[in-house]
C-alpha positions as CSV (number, residue, x, y, z in Angstrom):
1,M,92.2,33.6,52.1
2,A,93.1,31.3,55.0
3,A,96.5,30.6,53.6
4,A,97.2,34.3,53.1
5,L,96.2,35.0,56.7
6,A,98.4,32.2,58.0
7,Q,101.3,33.8,56.1
8,V,100.7,37.2,57.7
9,R,100.4,35.6,61.2
10,N,103.7,33.7,60.6
11,A,105.4,37.1,59.8
12,L,103.9,38.7,62.8
13,Q,105.1,35.9,65.0
14,A,108.6,36.4,63.6
15,I,108.7,40.0,64.9
16,G,107.3,39.0,68.4
17,I,103.6,39.9,67.9
18,V,102.0,36.7,69.4
19,D,99.1,38.2,71.4
20,V,95.9,36.9,69.8
21,E,94.0,40.1,70.3
22,Q,96.8,42.2,68.8
23,R,97.3,39.8,65.9
24,D,93.6,39.7,65.1
25,A,93.3,43.5,65.2
26,I,96.2,43.8,62.7
27,T,94.9,41.1,60.3
28,D,91.6,43.0,60.1
29,S,93.6,45.6,58.1
30,I,96.4,43.5,56.6
31,T,94.8,40.4,55.2
32,S,97.7,39.2,53.0
33,M,101.4,39.9,52.4
34,D,100.5,41.8,49.3
35,V,99.1,44.6,51.5
36,F,102.5,44.9,53.2
37,E,104.0,45.6,49.7
38,I,102.1,48.8,49.4
39,A,102.0,49.7,53.1
40,T,104.0,52.8,53.7
41,D,105.4,53.8,57.1
42,D,102.6,56.3,57.5
43,F,100.0,53.6,56.6
44,I,101.4,51.3,59.4
45,K,101.4,54.1,62.0
46,D,97.9,55.2,61.1
47,M,96.7,51.6,61.4
48,C,98.2,51.2,64.8
49,K,96.7,54.5,65.9
50,N,93.2,53.3,64.9
51,I,93.7,49.9,66.5
52,R,94.5,51.6,69.8
53,R,91.4,54.0,69.6
54,P,88.1,52.6,71.0
55,G,85.1,52.9,68.8
56,G,83.0,51.0,66.3
57,T,82.1,47.4,66.4
58,L,83.6,44.0,65.6
59,P,82.2,40.5,65.1
60,N,81.1,38.8,68.3
61,P,83.2,35.6,68.7
62,N,80.3,34.2,70.8
63,A,77.5,35.1,68.4
64,E,76.3,31.5,68.1
65,E,75.2,31.5,71.7
66,P,71.4,32.0,72.3
67,G,70.5,35.7,72.5
68,A,74.1,36.9,71.7
69,P,74.5,39.9,69.4
70,A,76.2,39.5,66.1
71,V,78.6,42.4,66.9
72,I,80.1,43.9,70.0
73,P,81.6,47.3,70.8
74,R,85.2,47.7,69.9
75,N,87.2,48.7,73.0
76,G,90.6,49.3,71.3
77,V,93.7,47.1,71.5
78,A,97.1,48.2,73.0
79,I,99.9,48.2,70.4
80,S,103.2,49.2,71.9
81,P,105.6,51.7,70.1
82,T,108.1,48.8,69.8
83,A,105.5,46.6,68.1
84,E,104.6,49.5,65.8
85,E,108.3,50.0,64.8
86,R,108.6,46.3,64.1
87,L,105.6,46.4,61.9
88,V,107.1,49.3,60.0
89,L,110.3,47.3,59.5
90,L,108.4,44.2,58.4
91,A,106.6,46.2,55.8
92,Y,110.0,47.6,54.6
93,Y,111.3,44.0,54.4
94,V,108.4,42.8,52.3
95,R,108.9,45.8,49.9
96,H,112.6,44.9,49.8
97,L,111.7,41.3,48.8
98,K,109.6,42.6,45.9
99,R,112.3,45.1,44.6
100,T,114.9,42.3,44.6
101,S,112.6,39.8,42.9
102,R,112.5,37.5,45.9
103,P,109.6,35.3,47.0
104,Y,108.1,35.4,50.5
105,P,109.9,32.9,52.7
106,V,108.0,29.9,53.9
107,Q,109.2,30.7,57.4
108,F,110.1,34.4,58.2
109,N,113.5,34.8,59.8
110,P,113.6,37.5,62.5
111,A,117.3,38.2,61.9
112,R,116.7,38.8,58.2
113,I,113.9,41.2,59.0
114,Y,116.0,43.1,61.6
115,S,118.9,43.4,59.1
116,M,116.7,45.9,57.3
117,I,117.4,48.5,60.0
118,E,120.7,49.5,58.4
119,I,119.5,49.1,54.8
120,K,116.5,51.4,55.6
121,K,118.8,53.9,57.4
122,R,121.3,54.0,54.4
123,E,118.4,54.6,52.0
124,K,117.2,57.6,54.0
125,E,120.8,59.0,54.2
126,D,121.3,58.5,50.5
127,K,118.2,60.4,49.7
128,E,119.3,63.3,51.8
129,L,122.8,63.4,50.3
130,A,121.3,63.3,46.8
131,K,119.8,66.7,47.4
132,D,123.2,68.2,47.3
133,L,124.7,66.2,44.5
134,T,125.9,67.9,41.4
135,A,124.5,66.4,38.2
136,P,126.9,65.4,35.4
137,T,127.9,68.2,33.1
138,Q,127.1,68.4,29.4
139,I,129.3,66.2,27.2
140,E,131.3,68.7,25.0
141,D,134.9,67.4,24.8
142,L,134.7,64.0,23.1
143,K,138.3,63.4,24.0
144,K,137.0,62.9,27.6
145,I,134.0,60.8,26.7
146,R,135.2,58.0,29.0
147,D,135.2,60.4,31.9
148,A,131.7,61.5,30.9
149,F,130.4,57.9,31.0
150,E,132.0,57.3,34.3
151,N,130.5,60.4,35.8
152,I,127.0,59.5,34.6
153,A,127.3,55.9,35.9
154,E,128.6,57.2,39.3
155,Y,125.7,59.6,39.5
156,L,123.2,56.9,38.8
157,L,124.7,54.9,41.7
158,Q,123.9,57.7,44.1
159,I,120.4,58.6,43.0
160,R,117.6,56.4,44.3
161,G,114.6,55.5,42.1
162,T,110.9,55.0,42.9
163,T,111.3,52.0,45.1
164,G,114.6,53.1,46.7
165,V,116.8,51.1,44.3
166,P,119.8,53.1,42.9
167,L,119.0,54.2,39.3
168,A,122.1,52.3,38.1
169,Y,119.9,49.2,37.9
170,V,118.3,50.7,34.8
171,I,121.6,50.5,32.8
172,R,122.9,47.2,34.1
173,E,124.2,44.9,31.4
174,E,121.6,42.1,31.7
175,E,117.9,43.1,31.5
176,E,116.7,39.8,33.0
177,V,116.9,39.2,36.7
178,P,119.5,36.4,37.4
179,E,118.6,33.3,39.3
180,G,120.5,32.3,42.4
181,P,120.5,32.7,46.2
182,D,120.7,36.0,47.9
183,N,124.2,35.4,49.2
184,N,125.7,35.9,45.7
185,Y,126.1,39.6,46.4
186,Q,128.4,41.7,48.5
187,D,125.6,43.6,50.1
188,A,122.0,44.6,49.7
189,F,123.0,47.6,47.6
190,E,124.6,45.4,44.9
191,E,121.7,42.9,45.1
192,M,119.1,45.6,44.4
193,I,121.0,46.8,41.3
194,A,121.4,43.3,40.0
195,R,117.9,42.0,40.8
196,S,115.4,44.9,40.6
197,P,112.9,44.0,37.9
198,H,112.5,45.8,34.5
199,D,108.9,44.9,34.0
200,E,107.2,46.8,36.9
201,E,105.6,50.3,36.7
202,S,108.4,51.6,38.9
203,Y,110.9,50.7,36.2
204,A,109.1,52.8,33.7
205,A,109.3,55.8,36.0
206,D,113.0,55.2,36.8
207,N,113.8,54.7,33.1
208,A,112.3,58.1,32.3
209,Q,114.3,59.7,35.1
210,V,117.5,58.2,33.6
211,W,116.5,59.7,30.3
212,T,116.2,63.1,31.9
213,I,119.7,62.8,33.2
214,I,121.2,61.7,29.9
215,R,119.3,64.4,28.0
216,S,120.8,67.1,30.3
217,C,124.3,65.7,29.5
218,T,123.8,65.6,25.7
219,H,121.2,68.1,24.5
220,G,122.8,70.8,22.4
221,G,126.1,69.0,22.3
222,P,127.9,66.6,19.8
223,A,126.4,63.5,21.5
224,W,122.7,64.6,21.2
225,S,122.3,63.2,17.7
226,W,123.0,59.7,19.0
227,V,120.2,59.8,21.6
228,S,117.6,62.2,20.3
229,S,115.5,59.4,18.8
230,Y,114.7,58.2,22.3
231,S,113.2,61.5,23.4
232,R,109.6,60.6,22.7
233,A,109.7,57.3,24.6
234,R,111.9,58.8,27.3
235,N,113.9,55.6,27.1
236,G,117.0,56.2,29.3
237,R,118.3,52.7,29.0
238,A,118.2,52.6,25.2
239,A,119.9,56.1,25.1
240,W,122.7,54.9,27.4
241,F,123.5,51.9,25.3
242,A,123.3,53.9,22.1
243,L,125.9,56.3,23.4
244,R,128.1,53.5,24.6
245,S,127.8,51.6,21.3
246,H,128.9,54.7,19.3
247,Y,131.6,56.1,21.5
248,L,132.9,52.9,23.1
249,G,132.2,50.5,20.3
250,P,134.8,48.4,18.5
251,T,136.3,51.3,16.5
252,N,136.7,53.6,19.5
253,Q,137.8,50.7,21.7
254,S,140.7,50.2,19.3
255,K,141.5,54.0,19.5
256,I,141.4,53.8,23.3
257,M,143.7,50.8,23.4
258,T,146.1,52.4,21.0
259,R,146.3,55.5,23.2
260,A,146.7,53.5,26.4
261,E,149.6,51.5,24.9
262,G,151.1,54.7,23.6
263,D,150.9,56.4,27.0
264,L,152.7,53.4,28.6
265,E,155.5,53.7,26.0
266,S,155.9,57.4,25.5
267,K,155.3,59.1,28.9
268,F,158.5,59.5,30.9
269,Y,159.2,60.9,34.3
270,N,162.3,63.0,34.6
271,G,161.6,64.7,37.9
272,E,158.9,67.1,39.1
273,R,157.7,69.6,36.6
274,R,154.9,72.1,36.6
275,G,151.9,70.3,35.1
276,F,153.6,66.9,35.1
277,T,154.3,65.6,38.6
278,F,155.0,62.0,39.7
279,E,151.3,61.8,40.7
280,R,150.3,62.7,37.2
281,F,152.7,60.2,35.7
282,A,151.3,57.4,37.9
283,E,147.7,58.4,37.0
284,I,148.4,58.1,33.3
285,H,149.7,54.6,33.8
286,Q,146.8,53.6,36.1
287,Q,144.3,54.9,33.5
288,A,146.0,52.9,30.7
289,H,145.9,49.8,32.9
290,T,142.1,50.3,33.4
291,D,141.5,50.8,29.7
292,M,143.4,47.7,28.7
293,E,141.6,45.6,31.4
294,E,138.2,46.9,30.4
295,F,138.7,45.9,26.8
296,G,140.1,42.5,27.5
297,E,143.8,42.9,27.4
298,P,144.9,43.3,31.1
299,L,148.5,43.5,32.1
300,T,149.9,41.5,34.9
301,E,151.1,43.4,38.0
302,A,154.7,42.6,37.2
303,A,154.3,43.9,33.6
304,K,152.7,47.1,35.0
305,V,155.6,47.7,37.3
306,R,158.2,46.9,34.6
307,K,156.8,49.4,32.2
308,F,156.4,52.0,34.9
309,L,160.0,51.7,36.1
310,K,161.4,51.7,32.6
311,R,159.9,55.2,32.0
312,I,161.4,56.7,35.2
313,Q,164.5,58.7,34.2
314,A,165.0,60.9,37.2
315,P,168.5,60.2,38.6
316,F,167.4,60.9,42.2
317,L,165.1,57.9,42.0
318,N,167.7,55.4,40.9
319,S,168.2,53.9,44.3
320,A,164.5,53.6,44.9
321,V,163.9,52.0,41.5
322,A,166.6,49.5,42.3
323,T,164.9,48.7,45.6
324,V,161.6,48.0,43.8
325,R,163.3,45.7,41.3
326,A,165.0,43.7,44.1
327,N,161.8,43.4,46.2
328,P,159.3,40.7,45.1
329,S,156.5,42.3,47.1
330,L,157.0,45.6,45.3
331,K,157.9,44.5,41.8
332,N,154.7,42.4,41.6
333,D,152.3,45.1,42.9
334,F,151.8,48.3,41.0
335,E,150.0,50.2,43.7
336,A,152.6,49.2,46.3
337,T,155.3,50.4,43.9
338,V,153.6,53.8,43.5
339,N,153.1,54.2,47.2
340,F,156.8,53.3,47.9
341,L,158.1,55.8,45.3
342,S,155.7,58.5,46.5
343,E,157.0,58.2,50.0
344,F,160.6,58.2,48.8
345,I,160.0,61.5,46.9
346,E,158.4,63.0,50.0
347,E,161.3,62.0,52.2
348,Q,163.7,63.6,49.7
349,N,161.6,66.7,49.8
350,Q,161.7,66.8,53.6
351,A,165.4,66.2,53.7
352,Q,165.9,69.1,51.3
353,L,163.8,71.4,53.4
354,R,165.8,70.5,56.5
355,N,169.1,71.2,54.7
356,I,167.9,74.6,53.6
357,S,166.7,75.4,57.1
358,S,170.0,74.2,58.6
359,G,171.9,76.4,56.1
360,R,169.9,79.5,57.2
361,S,170.2,79.0,60.9
362,G,173.8,77.6,61.4
363,R,176.1,79.9,63.4
364,G,179.8,79.2,64.0
365,R,181.5,80.3,67.2
366,G,184.8,81.1,65.5
367,R,185.6,84.3,63.9
368,G,186.2,82.8,60.4
369,K,187.4,85.6,58.2
370,G,186.4,86.4,54.6
371,S,183.3,84.3,54.2
372,V,182.0,87.0,51.8
373,R,185.3,87.6,50.1
374,G,185.9,84.0,49.4
375,N,188.9,83.6,51.7
376,K,188.8,80.3,53.5
377,G,189.3,81.7,57.0
378,R,189.2,79.6,60.1
379,G,185.6,78.7,61.0
380,G,185.2,77.7,64.6
381,R,183.8,74.4,65.7
382,G,180.1,74.2,64.8
383,G,180.5,76.8,62.0
384,N,179.5,76.4,58.4
385,K,182.9,75.3,57.2
386,G,183.1,75.5,53.4
387,V,179.6,77.0,53.1
388,F,179.4,80.4,51.4
389,N,178.4,83.2,53.8
390,K,177.2,80.6,56.4
391,G,174.3,79.7,54.0
392,S,172.7,83.1,54.3
393,T,171.7,85.6,51.6
394,N,172.2,88.5,54.0
395,G,174.7,91.0,52.6
396,M,174.9,89.5,49.1
397,V,175.2,92.0,46.3
398,D,175.5,91.9,42.5
399,R,179.3,91.7,42.4
400,Y,182.0,89.4,41.0
401,Y,182.2,86.0,42.8
402,T,185.0,83.5,42.3
403,F,184.3,80.1,41.0
404,D,185.1,78.6,44.5
405,E,182.6,81.0,46.1
406,Y,179.9,80.2,43.7
407,K,180.5,76.4,44.1
408,T,179.9,76.6,47.8
409,M,176.6,78.6,47.6
410,N,173.5,76.7,48.4
411,A,170.4,76.7,46.1
412,E,168.8,79.6,47.8
413,Q,171.9,81.8,47.5
414,K,172.3,81.0,43.8
415,R,168.7,81.8,43.2
416,H,169.1,85.1,45.1
417,L,172.2,86.0,43.1
418,H,170.3,85.3,39.9
419,T,167.5,87.6,41.0
420,L,170.0,90.4,41.8
421,R,171.5,90.1,38.4
422,E,168.2,90.1,36.6
423,E,167.2,93.2,38.5
424,A,170.4,94.9,37.4
425,G,169.6,94.2,33.8
426,G,171.6,91.1,33.4
427,K,175.0,93.0,33.7
428,R,177.7,90.9,35.2
429,R,180.7,92.3,36.9
430,N,182.7,89.1,36.5
431,A,186.1,89.5,34.9
432,S,189.0,87.4,33.7
433,G,188.9,83.9,32.4
434,V,186.7,82.8,35.3
435,N,183.7,84.6,33.8
436,S,182.7,82.0,31.2
437,K,183.4,79.1,33.5
438,D,181.4,80.8,36.3
439,N,178.5,81.4,33.9
440,D,178.5,77.8,32.7
441,D,178.6,76.5,36.2
442,E,175.8,78.8,37.2
443,K,173.6,77.5,34.4
444,K,174.4,73.9,35.3
445,S,173.8,74.6,39.0
446,K,170.5,76.4,38.3
447,T,169.3,73.5,36.1
448,S,170.2,71.1,38.9
449,H,168.6,73.3,41.4
450,D,165.4,73.5,39.4
451,D,165.2,69.8,39.1
452,T,165.8,69.3,42.8
453,N,163.9,72.2,44.2
454,S,160.8,71.3,42.3
455,L,160.5,68.3,44.6
456,T,159.0,70.7,47.2
457,S,155.8,70.0,45.4
458,K,154.6,67.1,47.6
459,S,153.7,64.0,45.8
460,S,150.4,62.3,46.8
461,A,150.2,59.8,44.0
462,G,150.2,56.8,46.4
463,R,147.3,58.2,48.4
464,S,145.4,59.0,45.2
465,M,146.0,55.5,43.8
466,S,144.6,54.0,47.0
467,Q,141.5,56.1,46.8
468,R,140.8,55.2,43.2
469,N,141.0,51.5,44.0
470,S,138.9,51.6,47.1
């Protein structure tokens, strides 16, 4: 009893409560550190309120004197709001020690206790944010089973359990708490997941909550048969590992590895296409790298970049690819390579938009004859020399255009002409031997235009890659 009280007094001294009257009043209610373990914020506040309020009696410290009463009236003890908040924080710190399987320190460290301010604040914020979280959806498409596992794991990281520990601790790899100092972890969040015990009553409640989440993702779907046997015990941890063993076991690992290797070899980038942008191309490679690393066959950064560049077959990226290959800081960093190429594509996109804008707005000061008829004329200084109709679609009709006229049209004008001819039922007024040549050139120009114009879909692969790795 004396040792337990001495430990409480040591903790009170660490938070600045050194007044004997205050200390004795507190230790009347809190006789050991174990009481702090179950002391909620409300318990501490109610205790302080009662200590301040006069009433009742307390043992008379001078009872041994002749004629002295055994008890004396209790007058109440002043406990400041600051002292009350520190007591609340001390109780939270003691609960944190318990949930991270740490012993009480021989000497309480004030800095360590006050570090709980941010940890307590984050816990409160996380619980508020969790109210608006969307639970993982039911597993239906087994081709996306990896995504399903990642979604469940991420959700468990964001949901706090009975003692404020993220539910992810229930499905950690090692059931036993590791030994070692508390500086082995990046932060308190990681420490809680790694060290929260699996043999407390709180774990049983949290394990059942994990089961509820897994059940909602599997019940009525193809994965239910692999976890249904854990329904009676509500064993979320066992259900999680049963799912993982079946869908991500050796057989499926081999399939995933084969698919990852196949994606690295068979997916090519030939320019922006609907449904297959540079961003998507980079994502496929990044996912393949992740799969290979997870199953023990990681690629070096240089190998990642080599495979990536080898599958780029878009001519407009030739110079950028050459730059990557010549730059050690790029060719040995996959993410940096993706960022560089993404920025290059966006610059190309912006340049194209500027060219189109310039073609629309340019005005010559000369009289330049025959820009519609195809005669070369004499464009004045500042005019659109050699550009059909000064880059404008105004006045264009579905008529015969010479090869030279068509060759000087910009992409927008060719597209406009194509639309005019489609609206006219595909009838062409072209005559003479130029007709077939003109048509062939139009097809080539249209193909080239489609390849280039599609770059107006801005690529954000570099930014997406950074977000994934953060």
